[in-house]
C-alpha positions as CSV (number, residue, x, y, z in Angstrom):
1,M,72.3,-99.1,-75.5
2,W,73.8,-96.2,-72.8
3,E,71.2,-94.3,-75.2
4,R,68.0,-96.4,-74.3
5,I,69.6,-96.6,-70.8
6,L,68.9,-93.0,-70.3
7,N,65.5,-92.7,-72.0
8,K,64.4,-95.4,-69.3
9,K,65.7,-93.5,-66.3
10,I,64.0,-90.2,-67.6
11,Y,60.9,-91.9,-68.2
12,F,60.5,-93.2,-64.8
13,I,62.0,-89.8,-63.1
14,S,59.8,-88.0,-65.0
15,L,56.5,-90.8,-64.2
16,A,57.4,-90.7,-60.5
17,W,57.8,-86.4,-60.5
18,A,54.4,-86.1,-62.3
19,L,52.6,-88.9,-59.8
20,F,53.8,-86.6,-57.2
21,V,52.6,-83.8,-58.2
22,T,49.4,-85.6,-58.6
23,C,48.9,-86.6,-55.7
24,F,50.0,-82.8,-54.3
25,S,47.2,-81.7,-56.4
26,L,43.9,-83.7,-54.9
27,P,42.2,-82.3,-52.2
28,A,43.7,-83.4,-48.4
29,F,40.4,-84.4,-47.6
30,A,37.7,-86.5,-48.9
31,F,33.7,-85.4,-48.6
32,P,31.5,-87.7,-47.0
33,E,29.3,-90.1,-49.4
34,Y,26.5,-89.9,-47.2
35,T,24.7,-88.0,-44.9
36,S,22.0,-87.8,-42.2
37,R,18.1,-88.5,-43.1
38,Q,17.0,-85.1,-42.1
39,K,19.7,-83.4,-44.5
40,A,18.8,-85.6,-47.1
41,L,15.1,-85.4,-46.9
42,K,15.8,-81.3,-47.4
43,L,18.3,-81.7,-49.9
44,A,15.8,-84.1,-52.0
45,V,13.0,-81.2,-51.8
46,I,15.8,-78.8,-53.3
47,L,17.1,-80.8,-56.0
48,D,13.6,-81.9,-57.6
49,N,12.4,-79.6,-60.5
50,G,16.0,-79.0,-61.1
51,Y,18.4,-80.5,-63.9
52,F,20.8,-82.8,-64.2
53,K,23.7,-82.5,-67.2
54,S,20.4,-80.2,-69.1
55,I,17.8,-83.3,-68.5
56,K,14.9,-82.3,-65.9
57,I,15.2,-83.8,-62.4
58,S,11.4,-85.3,-62.2
59,S,11.7,-86.6,-58.8
60,V,14.1,-87.3,-56.1
61,F,13.8,-90.2,-53.3
62,V,15.8,-90.4,-50.0
63,K,17.3,-93.9,-49.4
64,N,19.9,-95.5,-46.3
65,R,22.6,-98.3,-46.6
66,G,22.4,-98.4,-42.6
67,K,20.8,-96.7,-39.5
68,D,23.1,-93.1,-40.3
69,D,23.9,-93.4,-43.8
70,Y,21.7,-91.6,-46.9
71,Y,22.0,-91.0,-49.9
72,L,19.5,-90.4,-52.5
73,Q,18.1,-92.1,-55.7
74,A,17.2,-89.6,-58.8
75,I,14.7,-90.2,-62.1
76,L,15.0,-88.0,-64.6
77,D,12.7,-87.1,-67.7
78,D,14.2,-89.5,-69.8
79,G,13.1,-92.4,-67.4
80,S,16.7,-93.1,-66.0
81,S,17.2,-94.0,-62.4
82,R,20.2,-92.8,-60.7
83,K,22.1,-93.4,-57.6
84,W,23.3,-90.1,-56.1
85,L,25.9,-90.2,-53.5
86,I,26.5,-86.8,-51.3
87,N,30.1,-86.6,-52.5
88,R,29.4,-86.7,-56.7
89,I,26.0,-84.2,-55.8
90,R,28.7,-81.6,-54.7
91,E,30.8,-82.4,-57.4
92,W,28.1,-81.7,-60.3
93,A,27.1,-78.6,-58.7
94,Q,30.7,-77.3,-58.5
95,T,30.5,-77.9,-62.0
96,D,27.3,-76.9,-63.2
97,E,26.2,-80.5,-64.2
98,L,23.7,-80.3,-61.2
99,I,21.3,-76.4,-61.8
100,L,18.4,-76.2,-59.4
101,S,15.4,-74.5,-60.8
102,K,14.5,-70.6,-60.3
103,N,18.5,-69.5,-60.9
104,R,19.4,-71.0,-57.7
105,A,22.7,-72.3,-56.8
106,L,23.5,-75.3,-54.2
107,V,26.3,-74.9,-52.1
108,F,28.1,-77.1,-49.5
109,P,30.2,-73.7,-48.0
110,T,32.1,-76.3,-45.3
111,P,34.4,-78.4,-46.5
112,E,34.4,-82.1,-45.1
113,S,31.0,-81.2,-43.8
114,T,27.7,-82.4,-45.7
115,D,26.1,-79.0,-44.7
116,F,24.6,-77.4,-47.5
117,G,22.6,-73.9,-48.4
118,V,21.0,-72.7,-51.2
119,L,22.4,-69.5,-53.1
120,D,19.1,-67.4,-54.5
121,K,21.2,-65.8,-57.0
122,N,18.7,-62.8,-58.3
123,N,18.6,-62.1,-54.7
124,F,22.2,-61.7,-54.1
125,Y,22.3,-59.6,-57.0
126,R,19.9,-57.4,-55.8
127,I,22.2,-56.8,-52.5
128,I,25.2,-56.7,-54.0
129,L,24.2,-54.2,-56.4
130,N,22.9,-51.6,-53.8
131,S,25.6,-52.0,-51.6
132,T,28.1,-49.7,-51.6
133,A,30.5,-51.4,-48.6
134,F,31.9,-55.1,-48.6
135,V,33.4,-56.3,-44.9
136,K,36.2,-58.4,-46.1
137,T,37.2,-60.7,-43.0
138,F,40.9,-62.7,-43.0
139,G,40.7,-66.2,-43.4
140,K,43.0,-68.6,-41.7
141,H,46.7,-68.8,-42.7
142,D,46.6,-65.0,-43.0
143,I,48.1,-63.1,-39.8
144,L,45.4,-61.0,-39.7
145,D,42.9,-64.4,-39.3
146,G,39.6,-63.5,-38.0
147,K,39.8,-59.6,-38.4
148,N,38.1,-57.5,-40.6
149,L,38.3,-54.3,-42.7
150,V,35.2,-52.6,-44.6
151,L,35.8,-51.7,-48.1
152,G,34.5,-49.2,-50.4
153,I,32.7,-51.2,-53.2
154,R,33.7,-50.1,-57.0
155,R,31.9,-52.1,-59.0
156,F,30.6,-56.0,-59.3
157,R,31.7,-58.1,-62.0
158,I,30.4,-61.5,-63.4
159,L,33.6,-63.1,-64.3
160,Q,33.8,-63.3,-68.1
161,A,36.3,-65.4,-70.2
162,E,39.0,-62.7,-70.3
163,D,39.4,-62.7,-66.5
164,S,42.3,-64.7,-65.0
165,K,40.7,-66.8,-62.4
166,Y,37.3,-67.7,-65.6
167,M,36.8,-71.1,-64.9
168,K,39.2,-71.2,-62.3
169,T,38.6,-73.4,-58.9
170,D,39.9,-72.5,-55.7
171,K,41.4,-74.9,-53.2
172,F,38.2,-76.9,-52.4
173,G,37.1,-77.3,-56.0
174,D,34.6,-75.0,-56.3
175,R,34.6,-72.3,-59.5
176,Y,34.7,-68.4,-59.5
177,R,31.7,-66.9,-60.5
178,Y,32.2,-63.0,-59.7
179,V,34.7,-60.4,-58.8
180,L,34.2,-57.5,-56.4
181,E,36.2,-54.6,-57.6
182,L,36.9,-52.3,-54.6
183,E,38.0,-48.5,-54.1
184,N,41.7,-49.4,-53.0
185,G,42.4,-51.1,-55.9
186,S,42.4,-54.6,-55.1
187,L,39.9,-57.6,-56.9
188,E,37.9,-59.9,-54.6
189,F,37.3,-62.8,-56.5
190,F,34.8,-65.4,-54.5
191,T,32.7,-68.1,-55.6
192,Y,28.7,-69.2,-55.2
193,S,29.8,-70.7,-51.8
194,D,31.3,-67.5,-50.6
195,A,28.7,-65.4,-51.9
196,F,26.1,-67.4,-49.9
197,L,28.6,-66.7,-46.5
198,F,28.8,-63.1,-47.7
199,L,24.7,-63.2,-47.1
200,Q,25.0,-65.4,-44.0
201,R,27.7,-63.0,-42.2
202,T,26.0,-59.6,-43.2
203,A,29.5,-58.4,-45.6
204,L,27.3,-56.1,-47.9
205,L,26.7,-53.1,-46.3
206,E,24.0,-51.3,-48.2
207,E,25.0,-48.1,-45.8
208,A,28.2,-48.6,-43.1
209,P,27.5,-47.6,-39.9
210,E,28.3,-43.9,-38.6
211,N,30.8,-45.4,-36.4
212,V,32.3,-47.4,-39.0
213,S,35.5,-46.0,-41.4
214,V,34.9,-47.0,-45.2
215,L,38.3,-47.6,-46.6
216,R,38.0,-46.1,-50.1
217,K,41.9,-45.6,-50.6
218,T,44.8,-47.1,-49.9
219,F,47.3,-45.6,-47.1
220,K,50.7,-44.4,-49.4
221,V,53.9,-44.8,-47.6
222,R,55.8,-41.4,-47.5
223,E,59.2,-42.1,-45.2
224,L,60.4,-43.9,-42.2
225,K,61.7,-42.1,-39.0
226,K,63.6,-43.1,-36.2
227,I,62.3,-42.3,-32.5
228,P,65.5,-42.6,-30.6
229,L,65.7,-44.2,-27.1
230,Q,64.3,-42.6,-24.2
231,I,63.3,-43.4,-20.4
232,E,59.8,-44.7,-20.7
233,D,59.9,-46.1,-16.7
234,E,62.6,-45.2,-14.7
235,L,61.6,-47.1,-11.6
236,R,61.5,-50.2,-13.6
237,E,64.4,-49.5,-16.0
238,I,62.4,-49.6,-19.2
239,R,63.9,-47.7,-22.2
240,R,61.9,-47.3,-25.2
241,F,62.6,-46.4,-28.9
242,G,60.5,-46.4,-31.9
243,I,60.5,-46.2,-35.9
244,E,57.4,-43.8,-37.3
245,V,56.2,-44.4,-40.6
246,V,54.6,-41.9,-42.2
247,F,52.0,-41.9,-44.6
248,D,49.8,-39.4,-46.8
249,G,46.7,-39.2,-44.7
250,P,44.9,-39.7,-41.9
251,I,44.6,-44.4,-40.7
252,L,41.2,-44.5,-40.2
253,M,42.1,-48.0,-39.0
254,S,43.0,-49.4,-35.2
255,P,46.5,-50.6,-34.0
256,D,45.0,-54.2,-33.5
257,R,44.5,-54.1,-37.3
258,F,48.7,-54.1,-37.6
259,P,49.6,-57.5,-36.3
260,F,53.7,-58.4,-36.2
261,Q,55.3,-61.8,-36.3
262,I,58.7,-62.9,-36.0
263,V,60.0,-65.0,-39.4
264,E,63.1,-67.1,-39.6
265,Q,65.1,-67.0,-42.8
266,K,68.6,-69.7,-43.5
267,M,71.0,-67.2,-44.9
268,R,74.3,-67.7,-46.6
269,D,77.0,-66.7,-44.8
270,P,79.4,-65.3,-48.0
271,E,83.1,-65.8,-45.6
272,T,82.2,-69.5,-44.5
273,G,79.7,-70.6,-47.1
274,R,77.4,-71.7,-44.3
275,Y,73.7,-71.6,-43.8
276,K,73.0,-69.6,-40.8
277,S,69.4,-68.9,-39.5
278,Q,68.5,-65.0,-39.0
279,F,65.3,-63.2,-37.5
280,F,63.0,-61.0,-38.8
281,L,60.6,-58.6,-36.9
282,Q,58.0,-57.9,-39.5
283,I,54.8,-55.3,-39.1
284,I,52.4,-55.9,-41.2
285,F,49.9,-52.8,-42.8
286,P,47.2,-53.8,-44.5
287,N,45.4,-51.6,-47.0
288,S,49.1,-49.7,-47.6
289,E,51.0,-49.2,-50.2
290,K,54.4,-48.1,-51.4
291,I,54.5,-46.4,-54.6
292,R,57.8,-45.1,-54.5
293,E,61.1,-45.7,-53.4
294,I,61.4,-45.5,-49.0
295,P,64.7,-45.0,-47.4
296,G,65.5,-47.6,-44.6
297,F,68.1,-47.4,-42.1
298,N,70.9,-50.1,-41.0
299,N,70.7,-49.6,-37.5
300,H,68.6,-48.2,-35.0
301,E,69.4,-49.4,-31.1
302,Y,68.9,-53.7,-31.5
303,L,67.3,-53.5,-35.0
304,R,69.6,-54.2,-37.9
305,Y,68.4,-53.5,-41.7
306,V,65.3,-51.7,-41.0
307,E,63.2,-51.6,-44.8
308,I,59.3,-51.3,-45.9
309,D,58.8,-53.4,-49.0
310,T,55.5,-54.3,-50.8
311,D,53.7,-57.7,-49.9
312,V,54.2,-59.6,-52.5
313,E,51.2,-62.5,-51.7
314,H,48.6,-60.0,-50.4
315,Q,46.9,-57.3,-52.5
316,K,47.4,-53.6,-50.9
317,R,49.7,-54.5,-47.9
318,V,53.2,-53.6,-47.2
319,I,55.8,-54.9,-44.4
320,L,58.3,-53.5,-42.0
321,S,60.7,-55.6,-41.5
322,A,63.8,-55.7,-39.3
323,M,66.7,-58.4,-38.3
324,V,66.9,-58.8,-34.7
325,N,67.6,-61.4,-32.3
326,P,64.7,-62.0,-30.6
327,N,66.6,-62.5,-27.1
328,A,66.5,-59.2,-26.9
329,L,62.6,-58.7,-27.4
330,D,62.0,-58.7,-23.7
331,L,58.8,-56.9,-24.4
332,P,56.6,-57.4,-27.4
333,P,56.3,-54.2,-29.8
334,Y,53.2,-52.0,-29.0
335,I,51.5,-50.3,-32.1
336,E,50.3,-46.5,-31.8
337,V,48.0,-44.8,-34.5
338,T,48.9,-41.3,-34.5
339,D,47.3,-37.8,-35.2
340,R,49.8,-37.3,-37.7
341,N,49.1,-39.6,-40.7
342,S,51.7,-42.1,-39.0
343,V,51.8,-45.2,-37.4
344,V,54.5,-45.7,-35.0
345,V,56.1,-48.9,-33.9
346,N,57.3,-49.1,-29.8
347,F,59.7,-51.0,-28.9
348,F,61.2,-51.6,-25.1
349,S,64.4,-52.9,-23.4
350,S,64.2,-54.0,-19.5
351,T,65.7,-55.8,-17.3
352,D,62.5,-56.8,-15.5
353,Q,61.8,-60.4,-16.4
354,S,58.1,-60.7,-14.9
355,L,56.6,-58.1,-17.4
356,M,55.0,-59.2,-20.2
357,Q,53.1,-56.6,-21.4
358,P,54.4,-53.2,-22.8
359,P,53.3,-50.7,-20.5
360,D,50.5,-48.0,-21.0
361,L,51.8,-45.2,-23.4
362,L,50.5,-41.9,-23.2
363,A,50.3,-41.7,-26.9
364,S,28.9,-67.3,-64.1
365,H,29.4,-69.8,-66.4
366,S,26.6,-72.7,-67.2
367,A,26.3,-75.8,-69.1
368,G,22.2,-76.2,-68.2
369,E,18.9,-75.3,-69.7
370,L,19.0,-71.1,-69.3
371,P,17.8,-69.0,-72.2
372,R,19.5,-68.3,-75.2
373,S,18.5,-64.4,-75.2
374,V,18.5,-61.7,-72.7
375,F,14.6,-61.3,-73.6
376,T,11.7,-63.9,-72.4
377,P,9.9,-65.5,-75.3
378,D,6.8,-64.9,-74.2
379,Q,4.9,-61.9,-75.4
380,L,4.3,-60.0,-72.3
381,E,7.4,-57.6,-71.8
382,T,9.3,-57.9,-68.0
383,E,10.6,-55.3,-66.1
384,F,14.2,-56.1,-66.9
385,E,13.4,-56.0,-70.5
386,T,11.9,-52.4,-70.0
387,H,14.2,-51.1,-68.1
388,Y,17.0,-52.7,-70.3
389,M,15.8,-50.8,-73.7
390,E,14.8,-47.9,-71.8
391,A,18.5,-47.9,-71.1
392,V,19.5,-48.7,-75.0
393,G,17.5,-45.8,-75.9
394,L,18.9,-43.5,-73.8
395,I,23.0,-44.3,-74.7
396,R,21.6,-43.9,-78.8
397,T,19.7,-40.3,-77.8
398,A,23.2,-40.0,-75.8
399,Q,25.2,-40.5,-78.8
400,N,23.6,-38.4,-81.1
401,E,23.7,-35.7,-78.7
402,M,26.1,-32.8,-79.6
403,N,25.7,-30.8,-76.0
404,M,28.7,-32.5,-74.2
405,S,26.6,-31.7,-71.2
406,V,23.8,-33.1,-71.9
407,K,25.4,-35.7,-73.4
408,I,27.4,-37.1,-70.5
409,E,24.0,-36.5,-68.1
410,T,22.0,-38.9,-70.5
411,Y,24.7,-41.4,-69.7
412,F,24.6,-40.9,-66.0
413,K,20.8,-41.5,-66.7
414,A,21.6,-44.8,-68.9
415,L,24.1,-45.9,-65.9
416,D,20.8,-45.5,-63.6
417,T,18.4,-47.4,-65.5
418,L,21.0,-50.5,-66.1
419,K,21.4,-50.9,-62.8
420,K,17.7,-51.1,-62.5
421,A,17.8,-53.7,-65.1
422,A,20.6,-55.8,-63.4
423,L,18.4,-55.4,-59.9
424,T,15.6,-56.9,-61.7
425,A,17.2,-59.6,-64.1
426,A,15.6,-63.0,-63.4
427,F,18.6,-65.0,-65.2
428,D,22.4,-64.6,-64.9
429,I,22.5,-64.0,-68.8
430,Q,20.5,-61.3,-68.2
431,I,22.0,-59.4,-65.1
432,A,25.8,-59.8,-67.3
433,Q,24.5,-58.9,-70.4
434,A,23.2,-55.6,-68.5
435,L,26.8,-55.5,-66.3
436,R,28.8,-55.6,-69.8
437,Q,26.7,-52.5,-71.1
438,R,27.7,-50.8,-68.0
439,D,31.1,-51.6,-67.9
440,I,31.7,-50.2,-71.5
441,L,30.0,-46.6,-70.3
442,L,32.1,-46.7,-67.5
443,L,35.0,-47.3,-69.3
444,T,33.7,-44.3,-72.0
445,M,33.0,-41.7,-69.5
446,P,35.9,-40.7,-67.7
447,K,37.5,-39.6,-71.2
448,L,34.4,-37.7,-72.1
449,I,34.4,-36.0,-68.7
450,I,38.1,-34.9,-68.8
451,R,36.7,-33.2,-72.3
452,N,33.3,-31.4,-71.0
453,V,35.3,-30.0,-67.8
454,Q,38.7,-28.7,-70.1
455,M,36.2,-27.4,-72.7
456,T,34.2,-25.2,-69.6
457,I,37.2,-23.9,-68.2
458,L,38.6,-23.0,-71.3
459,A,34.9,-21.0,-72.3
460,L,35.0,-19.2,-69.4
461,Q,38.7,-18.1,-69.1
462,L,38.0,-17.0,-73.1
463,D,35.5,-14.8,-71.6
464,D,36.8,-13.6,-68.7
465,Q,40.4,-14.4,-67.4
466,D,38.9,-13.6,-63.7
467,I,35.1,-15.2,-64.2
468,K,35.1,-18.2,-62.0
469,P,32.0,-20.6,-62.7
470,D,29.1,-20.3,-60.4
471,P,29.0,-22.6,-57.3
472,V,26.5,-25.0,-58.7
473,L,28.2,-25.4,-61.7
474,T,31.2,-26.1,-59.6
475,V,29.6,-28.8,-57.4
476,K,28.7,-30.5,-60.7
477,L,32.1,-30.8,-62.1
478,L,33.4,-31.8,-59.0
479,K,31.0,-34.9,-59.2
480,Q,31.5,-35.4,-62.5
481,L,35.4,-35.5,-61.6
482,N,34.9,-37.7,-59.0
483,H,33.2,-40.0,-61.0
484,A,35.9,-40.2,-64.1
485,E,38.4,-40.8,-61.2
486,N,36.8,-43.8,-59.8
487,Y,36.7,-45.7,-62.9
488,A,39.7,-43.9,-65.0
489,S,42.0,-46.6,-66.8
490,T,45.0,-44.7,-67.2
491,Q,47.6,-42.3,-65.1
492,D,47.7,-40.0,-67.7
493,Q,43.4,-39.8,-66.9
494,R,44.5,-39.7,-63.2
495,Q,46.9,-37.1,-64.0
496,K,44.2,-34.4,-65.8
497,I,41.6,-35.5,-63.6
498,S,43.9,-34.2,-60.4
499,S,44.8,-31.0,-62.2
500,L,41.3,-30.4,-63.4
501,Q,39.8,-30.8,-60.0
502,S,42.8,-28.3,-58.6
503,I,41.7,-25.8,-60.5
504,L,38.1,-25.8,-59.9
505,R,38.6,-25.6,-56.2
């Protein structure tokens, strides 16, 4: 009896928990079912000749249930007629049940709004494959909200089954379709809606303006230094001290890219067992890494337990934190980028309560009707097929080539030709095939380049210990090593590349 009662209790507790989780997993907004007449008319034109669950759409009509509430009525090739509410159209577009003609995608980029757009995927591929930099703009709920960084692009890929976010969705229900691998090591997964917005705000740059610094590597933390207390303004009794964060190279960012925040944490007192609020000042360093243990310090003026740690919630970001009494912060910290490969966080103390600012210092998966082959069924060879078959021929030639230097140069030509194929692709399956072949080459080439440079240096040493390669050959080998460095897949490869670069330089 007690066992049955216990089982019932467990059942109801489990049911309540499941309902709780389900409620919180649902979107926090309800997408509108109806739209304006103007938007409905425009949407009807866009949906015409598309596909709904693999059935071609014959025609789409606009209907209304009131003065301002419009929806669509669709007639399919199988003779069926369907009432389409706007929220359902959005859901079908998100799950690929509704596909537009001409390799386009319908997107609703603004949550809770029936504003929509059309992503021309072929045009998007041409733009992103020719882009060298990505303007990353930080979104809401991020301390860097509204700020942007210009990051170098390593490569663009269509998500495949082995990718962590394949077939997964963002909080609005949009599937992740693509990933940008950036040169600083971070990954940018994005949806059709994101891609549409990238084009809207010109986030993909073929060439960055001369006055813009493109971040291609992270800033790696080397050490923390104390800046002792000193008089900053004797008349107003302002004193300054600071913490200097030293990195491995120049900091190519302005001080406003290093924001600060005060975080409250409940911490248990080991003596009383009670929880007590402690406040931590945090300085955020984007595009930064901590690759080894960096000693902090327990005390520096009114700061306690100063340390720098990796931000576990964001890619390529570190946080300088210190326990602080908020009442001691008469003035906010002042961030200063130096010419010593460092960032200085200045702190102030003052008895002048009228001061509010620091003083100036000197210092894709588709279920629709798509081609089953990368080649078109008609007899005329497309531009994509011409480039793709040329690339296949170059790869075969390289595989049979005995001269390592010629082999590598032929592979480089194949990479260029595969890019041309991707730029002229008309369907997702075609660009996916071209990019997949490209990735295989990129994975193989670092090993070949390392071997080629090693053999070249060894041959020169055997001929004459004092001989050096001519400048043209040196530039050529260094260029190959730079390419290999970008796509090296192991730490062993990166170490060998660094060693060979040092020898050649």
